[in-house]
MMTF fields as JSON, N, C-alpha, C and O atoms, coordinates in Angstrom:
{
  "mmtfVersion": "1.0.0",
  "mmtfProducer": "UNKNOWN",
  "numBonds": 415,
  "numAtoms": 416,
  "numGroups": 104,
  "numChains": 1,
  "numModels": 1,
  "chainsPerModel": [1],
  "groupsPerChain": [104],
  "chainIdList": ["A"],
  "bondAtomList": [4, 2, 8, 6, 12, 10, 16, 14, 20, 18, 24, 22, 28, 26, 32, 30, 36, 34, 40, 38, 44, 42, 48, 46, 52, 50, 56, 54, 60, 58, 64, 62, 68, 66, 72, 70, 76, 74, 80, 78, 84, 82, 88, 86, 92, 90, 96, 94, 100, 98, 104, 102, 108, 106, 112, 110, 116, 114, 120, 118, 124, 122, 128, 126, 132, 130, 136, 134, 140, 138, 144, 142, 148, 146, 152, 150, 156, 154, 160, 158, 164, 162, 168, 166, 172, 170, 176, 174, 180, 178, 184, 182, 188, 186, 192, 190, 196, 194, 200, 198, 204, 202, 208, 206, 212, 210, 216, 214, 220, 218, 224, 222, 228, 226, 232, 230, 236, 234, 240, 238, 244, 242, 248, 246, 252, 250, 256, 254, 260, 258, 264, 262, 268, 266, 272, 270, 276, 274, 280, 278, 284, 282, 288, 286, 292, 290, 296, 294, 300, 298, 304, 302, 308, 306, 312, 310, 316, 314, 320, 318, 324, 322, 328, 326, 332, 330, 336, 334, 340, 338, 344, 342, 348, 346, 352, 350, 356, 354, 360, 358, 364, 362, 368, 366, 372, 370, 376, 374, 380, 378, 384, 382, 388, 386, 392, 390, 396, 394, 400, 398, 404, 402, 408, 406, 412, 410],
  "bondOrderList": [1, 1, 1, 1, 1, 1, 1, 1, 1, 1, 1, 1, 1, 1, 1, 1, 1, 1, 1, 1, 1, 1, 1, 1, 1, 1, 1, 1, 1, 1, 1, 1, 1, 1, 1, 1, 1, 1, 1, 1, 1, 1, 1, 1, 1, 1, 1, 1, 1, 1, 1, 1, 1, 1, 1, 1, 1, 1, 1, 1, 1, 1, 1, 1, 1, 1, 1, 1, 1, 1, 1, 1, 1, 1, 1, 1, 1, 1, 1, 1, 1, 1, 1, 1, 1, 1, 1, 1, 1, 1, 1, 1, 1, 1, 1, 1, 1, 1, 1, 1, 1, 1, 1],
  "groupList": [{"groupName": "MET", "atomNameList": ["N", "CA", "C", "O"], "elementList": ["N", "C", "C", "O"], "formalChargeList": [0, 0, 0, 0], "bondAtomList": [1, 0, 2, 1, 3, 2], "bondOrderList": [1, 1, 2], "singleLetterCode": "M", "chemCompType": "L-PEPTIDE LINKING"}, {"groupName": "LYS", "atomNameList": ["N", "CA", "C", "O"], "elementList": ["N", "C", "C", "O"], "formalChargeList": [0, 0, 0, 0], "bondAtomList": [1, 0, 2, 1, 3, 2], "bondOrderList": [1, 1, 2], "singleLetterCode": "K", "chemCompType": "L-PEPTIDE LINKING"}, {"groupName": "TRP", "atomNameList": ["N", "CA", "C", "O"], "elementList": ["N", "C", "C", "O"], "formalChargeList": [0, 0, 0, 0], "bondAtomList": [1, 0, 2, 1, 3, 2], "bondOrderList": [1, 1, 2], "singleLetterCode": "W", "chemCompType": "L-PEPTIDE LINKING"}, {"groupName": "ILE", "atomNameList": ["N", "CA", "C", "O"], "elementList": ["N", "C", "C", "O"], "formalChargeList": [0, 0, 0, 0], "bondAtomList": [1, 0, 2, 1, 3, 2], "bondOrderList": [1, 1, 2], "singleLetterCode": "I", "chemCompType": "L-PEPTIDE LINKING"}, {"groupName": "GLU", "atomNameList": ["N", "CA", "C", "O"], "elementList": ["N", "C", "C", "O"], "formalChargeList": [0, 0, 0, 0], "bondAtomList": [1, 0, 2, 1, 3, 2], "bondOrderList": [1, 1, 2], "singleLetterCode": "E", "chemCompType": "L-PEPTIDE LINKING"}, {"groupName": "ASN", "atomNameList": ["N", "CA", "C", "O"], "elementList": ["N", "C", "C", "O"], "formalChargeList": [0, 0, 0, 0], "bondAtomList": [1, 0, 2, 1, 3, 2], "bondOrderList": [1, 1, 2], "singleLetterCode": "N", "chemCompType": "L-PEPTIDE LINKING"}, {"groupName": "ALA", "atomNameList": ["N", "CA", "C", "O"], "elementList": ["N", "C", "C", "O"], "formalChargeList": [0, 0, 0, 0], "bondAtomList": [1, 0, 2, 1, 3, 2], "bondOrderList": [1, 1, 2], "singleLetterCode": "A", "chemCompType": "L-PEPTIDE LINKING"}, {"groupName": "THR", "atomNameList": ["N", "CA", "C", "O"], "elementList": ["N", "C", "C", "O"], "formalChargeList": [0, 0, 0, 0], "bondAtomList": [1, 0, 2, 1, 3, 2], "bondOrderList": [1, 1, 2], "singleLetterCode": "T", "chemCompType": "L-PEPTIDE LINKING"}, {"groupName": "PRO", "atomNameList": ["N", "CA", "C", "O"], "elementList": ["N", "C", "C", "O"], "formalChargeList": [0, 0, 0, 0], "bondAtomList": [1, 0, 2, 1, 3, 2], "bondOrderList": [1, 1, 2], "singleLetterCode": "P", "chemCompType": "L-PEPTIDE LINKING"}, {"groupName": "TYR", "atomNameList": ["N", "CA", "C", "O"], "elementList": ["N", "C", "C", "O"], "formalChargeList": [0, 0, 0, 0], "bondAtomList": [1, 0, 2, 1, 3, 2], "bondOrderList": [1, 1, 2], "singleLetterCode": "Y", "chemCompType": "L-PEPTIDE LINKING"}, {"groupName": "VAL", "atomNameList": ["N", "CA", "C", "O"], "elementList": ["N", "C", "C", "O"], "formalChargeList": [0, 0, 0, 0], "bondAtomList": [1, 0, 2, 1, 3, 2], "bondOrderList": [1, 1, 2], "singleLetterCode": "V", "chemCompType": "L-PEPTIDE LINKING"}, {"groupName": "CYS", "atomNameList": ["N", "CA", "C", "O"], "elementList": ["N", "C", "C", "O"], "formalChargeList": [0, 0, 0, 0], "bondAtomList": [1, 0, 2, 1, 3, 2], "bondOrderList": [1, 1, 2], "singleLetterCode": "C", "chemCompType": "L-PEPTIDE LINKING"}, {"groupName": "GLN", "atomNameList": ["N", "CA", "C", "O"], "elementList": ["N", "C", "C", "O"], "formalChargeList": [0, 0, 0, 0], "bondAtomList": [1, 0, 2, 1, 3, 2], "bondOrderList": [1, 1, 2], "singleLetterCode": "Q", "chemCompType": "L-PEPTIDE LINKING"}, {"groupName": "ASP", "atomNameList": ["N", "CA", "C", "O"], "elementList": ["N", "C", "C", "O"], "formalChargeList": [0, 0, 0, 0], "bondAtomList": [1, 0, 2, 1, 3, 2], "bondOrderList": [1, 1, 2], "singleLetterCode": "D", "chemCompType": "L-PEPTIDE LINKING"}, {"groupName": "GLY", "atomNameList": ["N", "CA", "C", "O"], "elementList": ["N", "C", "C", "O"], "formalChargeList": [0, 0, 0, 0], "bondAtomList": [1, 0, 2, 1, 3, 2], "bondOrderList": [1, 1, 2], "singleLetterCode": "G", "chemCompType": "PEPTIDE LINKING"}, {"groupName": "ARG", "atomNameList": ["N", "CA", "C", "O"], "elementList": ["N", "C", "C", "O"], "formalChargeList": [0, 0, 0, 0], "bondAtomList": [1, 0, 2, 1, 3, 2], "bondOrderList": [1, 1, 2], "singleLetterCode": "R", "chemCompType": "L-PEPTIDE LINKING"}, {"groupName": "LEU", "atomNameList": ["N", "CA", "C", "O"], "elementList": ["N", "C", "C", "O"], "formalChargeList": [0, 0, 0, 0], "bondAtomList": [1, 0, 2, 1, 3, 2], "bondOrderList": [1, 1, 2], "singleLetterCode": "L", "chemCompType": "L-PEPTIDE LINKING"}, {"groupName": "PHE", "atomNameList": ["N", "CA", "C", "O"], "elementList": ["N", "C", "C", "O"], "formalChargeList": [0, 0, 0, 0], "bondAtomList": [1, 0, 2, 1, 3, 2], "bondOrderList": [1, 1, 2], "singleLetterCode": "F", "chemCompType": "L-PEPTIDE LINKING"}, {"groupName": "SER", "atomNameList": ["N", "CA", "C", "O"], "elementList": ["N", "C", "C", "O"], "formalChargeList": [0, 0, 0, 0], "bondAtomList": [1, 0, 2, 1, 3, 2], "bondOrderList": [1, 1, 2], "singleLetterCode": "S", "chemCompType": "L-PEPTIDE LINKING"}],
  "groupTypeList": [0, 1, 2, 3, 4, 1, 3, 3, 5, 6, 7, 8, 9, 10, 10, 7, 11, 12, 2, 5, 13, 14, 1, 3, 15, 4, 10, 13, 16, 4, 4, 17, 3, 16, 13, 1, 18, 15, 5, 8, 4, 5, 18, 9, 7, 12, 16, 15, 4, 10, 18, 15, 17, 16, 4, 10, 1, 11, 13, 14, 18, 7, 16, 18, 2, 4, 13, 14, 16, 4, 17, 4, 13, 17, 13, 14, 18, 3, 1, 1, 14, 8, 16, 13, 3, 6, 8, 4, 15, 16, 17, 4, 17, 7, 13, 13, 14, 1, 10, 16, 16, 10, 18, 18],
  "groupIdList": [1, 2, 3, 4, 5, 6, 7, 8, 9, 10, 11, 12, 13, 14, 15, 16, 17, 18, 19, 20, 21, 22, 23, 24, 25, 26, 27, 28, 29, 30, 31, 32, 33, 34, 35, 36, 37, 38, 39, 40, 41, 42, 43, 44, 45, 46, 47, 48, 49, 50, 51, 52, 53, 54, 55, 56, 57, 58, 59, 60, 61, 62, 63, 64, 65, 66, 67, 68, 69, 70, 71, 72, 73, 74, 75, 76, 77, 78, 79, 80, 81, 82, 83, 84, 85, 86, 87, 88, 89, 90, 91, 92, 93, 94, 95, 96, 97, 98, 99, 100, 101, 102, 103, 104],
  "secStructList": [7, 7, 7, 3, 3, 3, 3, 3, 3, 3, 3, 6, 6, 3, 3, 3, 3, 3, 3, 6, 6, 1, 7, 3, 3, 3, 3, 3, 7, 2, 2, 2, 2, 2, 2, 2, 6, 6, 1, 6, 6, 1, 4, 4, 4, 4, 4, 4, 1, 2, 2, 2, 2, 6, 6, 7, 3, 3, 7, 1, 1, 1, 3, 3, 3, 3, 3, 3, 3, 3, 3, 3, 7, 6, 6, 1, 7, 3, 3, 3, 3, 3, 3, 3, 7, 7, 2, 2, 2, 2, 2, 2, 6, 1, 6, 6, 6, 7, 7, 7, 7, 7, 7, 7],
  "xCoordList": [0.837, 0.0, 0.882, 1.907, 0.474, 1.209, 0.521, -0.705, 1.347, 0.818, 1.844, 3.02, 1.366, 2.197, 2.804, 2.111, 4.117, 4.794, 4.939, 4.846, 5.173, 5.279, 5.099, 5.257, 4.767, 4.62, 5.952, 6.537, 6.425, 7.648, 7.309, 7.978, 6.263, 5.87, 4.416, 3.91, 3.757, 2.385, 2.25, 2.626, 1.71, 1.359, -0.106, -0.67, -0.735, -2.154, -2.429, -2.026, -3.128, -3.669, -2.634, -2.99, -1.364, -0.322, 0.456, 0.949, 0.547, 1.277, 2.41, 2.175, 3.626, 4.78, 4.968, 5.101, 4.977, 4.98, 6.063, 6.463, 6.527, 7.374, 6.463, 5.693, 6.57, 5.742, 6.502, 7.712, 5.793, 6.396, 7.436, 8.158, 7.53, 8.591, 9.833, 10.781, 9.824, 10.958, 10.953, 11.754, 10.058, 10.011, 9.237, 8.316, 9.644, 8.945, 8.122, 8.649, 6.829, 5.914, 5.017, 4.686, 4.637, 3.67, 2.267, 2.011, 1.369, -0.034, -0.778, -0.889, -1.285, -2.005, -3.502, -4.098, -4.102, -5.503, -6.435, -7.624, -5.911, -6.737, -7.991, -9.094, -7.851, -9.019, -9.981, -11.197, -9.442, -10.269, -11.132, -12.335, -10.508, -11.242, -12.27, -13.403, -11.885, -12.837, -14.028, -15.17, -13.764, -14.846, -15.776, -16.996, -15.218, -16.022, -16.8, -17.9, -16.236, -16.881, -18.027, -18.655, -18.295, -19.497, -20.745, -21.771, -20.65, -21.725, -21.326, -20.429, -21.964, -21.553, -21.7, -21.114, -22.466, -22.645, -21.501, -21.391, -20.658, -19.574, -18.512, -18.139, -18.038, -17.044, -15.756, -15.1, -15.383, -14.131, -14.205, -13.173, -15.403, -15.566, -14.766, -14.256, -14.651, -13.911, -12.44, -11.782, -11.926, -10.508, -10.218, -9.052, -11.247, -11.014, -10.375, -9.618, -10.68, -10.069, -8.611, -8.329, -7.701, -6.275, -5.795, -5.065, -6.191, -5.716, -6.176, -5.44, -7.372, -7.869, -7.092, -6.709, -6.863, -6.105, -4.722, -4.25, -4.082, -2.716, -2.633, -1.536, -3.765, -3.787, -3.582, -3.706, -3.274, -3.102, -2.056, -1.041, -2.328, -1.408, -1.307, -2.153, -0.282, -0.138, -0.405, 0.192, -1.296, -1.608, -0.802, -1.095, 0.224, 1.056, 0.741, 1.479, -0.376, -0.701, -1.359, -1.317, -1.96, -2.658, -2.681, -2.187, -3.261, -3.419, -4.756, -5.746, -4.785, -6.026, -6.088, -5.078, -7.305, -7.589, -8.44, -9.507, -7.956, -8.66, -10.041, -10.248, -10.971, -12.344, -12.997, -13.752, -12.713, -13.269, -14.612, -15.301, -14.981, -16.254, -17.069, -16.523, -18.374, -19.273, -20.002, -20.433, -20.14, -20.838, -21.65, -21.376, -22.65, -23.474, -22.884, -22.712, -22.576, -21.993, -23.089, -24.277, -22.662, -23.612, -24.69, -25.826, -24.342, -25.302, -26.171, -26.99, -25.997, -26.804, -26.184, -26.704, -25.082, -24.436, -23.65, -23.18, -23.52, -22.763, -21.323, -21.061, -20.402, -18.982, -18.239, -18.758, -17.015, -16.161, -15.054, -14.57, -14.668, -13.594, -12.754, -13.096, -11.66, -10.778, -11.381, -12.069, -11.108, -11.44, -10.183, -9.118, -10.289, -9.101, -9.461, -10.625, -8.44, -8.589, -7.768, -6.633, -8.32, -7.614, -6.265, -6.186, -5.201, -3.884, -3.831, -3.089, -4.611, -4.642, -5.151, -4.647, -6.149, -6.703, -5.677, -5.515, -4.991, -3.973, -2.857, -2.345, -2.482, -1.431, -1.827, -0.972, -3.115, -3.609, -3.367, -3.351, -3.18, -2.951, -1.471, -1.11, -0.609, 0.818, 1.227, 0.494, 2.388, 2.872, 3.003, 2.621, 3.538, 3.722, 2.392, 2.289, 1.372, 0.104, -0.892, -1.949, -0.576, -1.52, -1.637, -0.635, -2.858, -3.125, -3.18, -3.956, -2.366, -2.345, -3.239, -3.179, -4.055, -4.894, -4.075, -3.423, -4.115, -3.343, -4.319, -5.198, -4.159, -5.038, -4.492, -3.279, -5.395, -4.931, -4.86, -4.488],
  "yCoordList": [-1.183, 0.0, 1.246, 1.297, 2.235, 3.501, 4.554, 4.597, 5.401, 6.56, 7.676, 7.459, 8.871, 10.07, 10.329, 10.314, 10.568, 10.871, 12.362, 12.83, 13.12, 14.572, 15.29, 14.711, 16.558, 17.429, 18.132, 18.684, 18.108, 18.806, 20.209, 21.18, 20.307, 21.585, 21.505, 20.431, 22.652, 22.721, 23.946, 25.055, 23.727, 24.792, 24.572, 23.544, 25.501, 25.294, 23.928, 23.646, 23.104, 21.797, 20.693, 19.578, 20.965, 19.933, 19.962, 21.003, 18.787, 18.679, 17.665, 16.525, 18.095, 17.213, 16.594, 17.299, 15.248, 14.535, 13.471, 12.915, 13.199, 12.037, 10.916, 11.084, 9.777, 8.61, 7.649, 7.783, 6.69, 5.754, 4.832, 4.15, 4.792, 4.006, 4.853, 4.398, 6.103, 6.998, 7.828, 8.752, 7.511, 8.244, 9.544, 9.655, 10.528, 11.807, 11.826, 11.63, 12.063, 12.06, 13.296, 13.792, 13.776, 14.869, 14.284, 13.351, 14.844, 14.458, 15.603, 16.693, 15.36, 16.376, 16.2, 15.219, 17.155, 17.062, 17.945, 18.039, 18.591, 19.531, 18.875, 19.384, 17.772, 17.116, 16.609, 16.72, 16.053, 15.555, 16.676, 16.505, 17.822, 18.948, 19.502, 19.79, 19.653, 20.151, 19.21, 19.66, 17.908, 16.929, 17.012, 17.047, 17.044, 17.085, 18.398, 18.421, 19.483, 20.787, 21.015, 22.074, 20.035, 20.143, 20.183, 20.736, 19.597, 19.655, 20.687, 20.425, 21.847, 22.906, 22.498, 23.136, 21.454, 20.977, 20.073, 19.773, 19.639, 18.727, 19.438, 20.573, 18.784, 19.377, 19.772, 20.729, 19.053, 19.351, 20.616, 21.109, 21.153, 22.379, 23.528, 24.376, 23.566, 24.646, 24.684, 25.716, 23.556, 23.493, 24.157, 24.3, 24.567, 25.323, 26.668, 27.205, 27.207, 28.47, 28.172, 27.4, 28.787, 28.484, 28.652, 27.801, 29.731, 29.95, 28.824, 28.425, 28.315, 27.194, 25.916, 25.171, 25.666, 24.479, 24.477, 23.44, 25.635, 25.731, 25.592, 25.619, 25.444, 25.17, 23.682, 23.243, 22.917, 21.467, 21.107, 21.787, 20.027, 19.512, 18.002, 17.383, 17.435, 15.982, 15.533, 16.051, 14.578, 14.086, 12.84, 12.168, 12.538, 11.372, 10.207, 9.222, 10.324, 9.257, 9.776, 9.117, 10.944, 11.482, 13.004, 13.618, 13.606, 15.057, 15.428, 14.718, 16.54, 16.967, 18.491, 19.187, 18.977, 20.394, 20.531, 19.926, 21.339, 21.52, 22.117, 22.937, 21.695, 22.206, 22.176, 23.084, 21.148, 21.039, 20.342, 20.402, 19.684, 18.963, 19.4, 19.756, 19.372, 19.538, 18.22, 17.598, 17.794, 16.547, 16.672, 17.515, 15.813, 15.803, 14.814, 13.634, 15.306, 14.467, 13.634, 13.81, 12.725, 11.849, 12.608, 12.145, 13.771, 14.556, 15.455, 16.218, 15.368, 16.168, 17.501, 18.212, 17.85, 19.126, 19.001, 17.923, 20.133, 20.174, 20.536, 21.53, 19.728, 19.955, 19.989, 19.575, 20.49, 20.534, 19.505, 19.229, 18.947, 17.972, 18.141, 18.935, 17.406, 17.543, 16.92, 15.9, 17.546, 17.014, 16.331, 16.947, 15.07, 14.378, 13.485, 13.358, 12.876, 11.965, 10.734, 10.86, 9.555, 8.314, 8.273, 8.613, 7.86, 7.837, 6.93, 7.209, 5.858, 4.972, 5.726, 5.545, 6.567, 7.374, 8.415, 8.648, 9.033, 10.027, 9.399, 10.019, 8.172, 7.492, 7.33, 7.365, 7.154, 7.03, 8.302, 8.254, 9.422, 10.703, 10.983, 12.08, 10.005, 10.17, 9.374, 8.489, 9.685, 8.956, 7.461, 6.64, 7.103, 5.689, 4.972, 3.77, 5.711, 5.085, 5.023, 4.409, 5.653, 5.677, 4.31, 3.656, 3.892, 2.635, 2.916, 3.759, 2.219, 2.414, 1.378, 0.191, 1.834, 0.908, 0.269, 0.954, -1.022, -1.766, -2.431, -3.183, -2.15, -2.782, -4.147, -4.337, -5.104, -6.458, -6.693, -7.783],
  "zCoordList": [0.0, 0.0, 0.0, 0.68, -0.761, -0.847, 0.021, 0.127, 0.639, 1.346, 1.299, 1.007, 1.593, 1.537, 2.912, 3.929, 2.917, 4.176, 4.419, 5.553, 3.322, 3.503, 2.173, 1.098, 2.283, 1.119, 0.897, 1.83, -0.34, -0.722, -1.214, -0.858, -2.034, -2.633, -3.078, -3.405, -3.085, -3.596, -4.486, -4.106, -5.668, -6.601, -6.949, -6.577, -7.647, -7.945, -8.589, -9.718, -7.82, -8.221, -8.368, -8.748, -8.08, -8.136, -6.812, -6.379, -6.193, -4.934, -5.129, -5.531, -4.84, -4.915, -3.537, -2.537, -3.5, -2.234, -2.179, -3.201, -0.972, -0.745, -0.255, 0.69, -0.919, -0.6, 0.303, 0.491, 0.853, 1.803, 1.181, 1.909, -0.148, -0.786, -1.038, -1.677, -0.528, -0.671, -1.939, -2.077, -2.871, -4.136, -3.981, -3.171, -4.789, -4.828, -6.109, -7.204, -5.955, -7.088, -7.022, -5.945, -8.203, -8.285, -8.365, -9.126, -7.574, -7.596, -8.278, -7.718, -9.48, -10.248, -10.007, -10.452, -9.301, -8.913, -9.738, -9.434, -10.774, -11.525, -12.111, -11.91, -12.822, -13.422, -12.36, -12.517, -11.281, -10.182, -9.604, -9.405, -9.337, -8.744, -9.725, -9.34, -10.984, -11.981, -12.118, -12.216, -12.124, -12.228, -11.022, -11.183, -9.83, -8.609, -8.497, -7.946, -9.012, -8.85, -9.846, -9.835, -10.695, -11.541, -10.683, -11.081, -9.514, -8.539, -7.491, -6.69, -7.476, -6.535, -5.069, -4.194, -4.791, -3.418, -2.964, -1.775, -3.883, -3.555, -2.714, -3.011, -1.69, -0.779, -1.481, -1.07, -2.531, -3.233, -4.074, -4.528, -4.292, -5.071, -4.469, -5.201, -3.144, -2.467, -2.874, -2.741, -3.37, -3.739, -5.078, -5.447, -5.814, -7.059, -6.749, -7.558, -5.583, -5.151, -4.796, -3.88, -5.527, -5.387, -3.951, -3.443, -3.293, -1.922, -0.998, -0.096, -1.214, -0.396, -0.728, 0.174, -2.008, -2.395, -1.747, -1.281, -1.719, -1.194, 0.324, 0.882, 0.996, 2.436, 2.717, 3.86, 1.691, 1.804, 2.858, 3.006, 3.583, 4.597, 4.412, 3.767, 4.974, 5.006, 6.438, 7.381, 6.59, 7.932, 8.296, 9.285, 7.481, 7.725, 6.81, 6.763, 6.072, 5.123, 3.849, 2.81, 3.93, 2.763, 2.805, 3.751, 1.769, 1.708, 2.327, 2.154, 3.049, 3.675, 3.767, 3.67, 3.957, 4.115, 5.369, 5.478, 6.321, 7.59, 7.372, 6.477, 8.198, 8.207, 6.826, 6.476, 6.049, 4.707, 4.64, 3.622, 5.718, 5.766, 6.96, 8.004, 6.801, 7.929, 8.112, 7.141, 9.367, 9.632, 10.918, 11.773, 11.026, 12.221, 13.213, 12.905, 14.407, 15.447, 16.114, 15.844, 16.99, 17.676, 18.43, 18.524, 18.969, 19.74, 18.86, 19.372, 17.551, 16.627, 16.262, 15.402, 16.905, 16.596, 15.289, 14.928, 14.591, 13.344, 13.673, 14.35, 13.191, 13.435, 12.116, 11.08, 12.174, 10.997, 11.143, 12.241, 10.01, 9.998, 8.748, 7.871, 8.659, 7.498, 6.236, 6.292, 5.126, 3.807, 3.307, 3.267, 2.925, 2.435, 1.257, 0.878, 0.695, -0.43, -0.081, 0.38, -0.291, 0.03, -0.685, -1.865, 0.013, -0.614, -1.852, -2.793, -1.848, -3.012, -4.239, -5.348, -4.026, -5.118, -5.567, -6.765, -4.625, -4.969, -5.796, -6.728, -5.455, -6.201, -7.669, -8.554, -7.922, -9.298, -10.112, -11.342, -9.445, -10.125, -10.355, -10.781, -10.08, -10.319, -11.557, -11.999, -12.111, -13.281, -13.003, -13.837, -11.841, -11.517, -11.327, -11.572, -10.889, -10.568, -11.708, -11.566, -12.849, -13.959, -14.602, -14.893, -14.817, -15.493, -16.988, -17.439, -17.744, -19.19, -19.856, -19.536, -20.772, -21.511, -22.612, -23.401, -22.654, -23.653, -24.613, -24.194, -25.898, -26.88, -27.235, -27.325, -27.437, -27.766, -29.246, -29.681]
}
């Protein structure tokens, strides 16, 4: 399993990360964010704003944005939590993780 250990650099929609195998890979999220933001209610829509995207952090395994989600707690109160993307999905956005279609 692959996961992110730290962020090296972040530019609009591309985050350069060190992965647990020691390799440094760029994660290009532009298409992902554009696709998700077709629905204005989608939590990832907020990441279209460059300043918000650049607030990205590494939580030790994946990329996340503080207070990106609102959820109802057990007591019924609304709380905020981090917005993140599964590291396996992020790996798919790197050169090493891209699946190439092979014609037979």
